[in-house]
Phi, psi and omega in degrees: 000327182301319179297321179295315181291328180293340181282013176103003180267143176257005178182171186266341187206169175262157176300320180296320179297316179295324178295319176297321177296323179296317178296314179299317178301314180299323182276332190243328193246332190294338180296330177260320188266349187073180177287150181304320181259013180269110181259031179295124179301146176097349179286153189301294183223099183284104187283356180246008186259175183294331178294317177298312179302315180298319182290329187255343182303129180090343178276155180291142175300333177300327176295318178296313177303312181297320179298314178297313183299319187269331190240356183243155347292158187301327181274356178204062185301143176080008183267351178280142176286162175303322179297316178297319179298318178296322178297320178294318177297318178301317178297315178297316179298321179297324178290343178253018173065029169290147183286142171273158180214209184260350185243135179292152175297132183289160172258006180282105184302319181297320177294319180294333178291346180269354184250116179282149173281102181228082181291000000 
């Protein structure tokens, strides 16, 4: 992430993009994943907890974007647009305290593969 930020960016996504992702998450994802900040035991994949962080730390954000793009939502995989997938990634990043900035998170998979998930 440092290399990405050193290129003149002050964050990976905009606050507005993360807010759109939060609404989308609530409408599309929370029935399986629970709330991002909901640590209720028994929920399928808690995207805001330490287990998620452990599994994704060091991996490219592009992998997370690709996973969302290709496999989510579980009942209709591949139906989210690239913009929607980026909004969801922005929301997840916001929950892990990645910095917001002035530029929206890109939908360019190759560029996202260069940014590690380092909360």
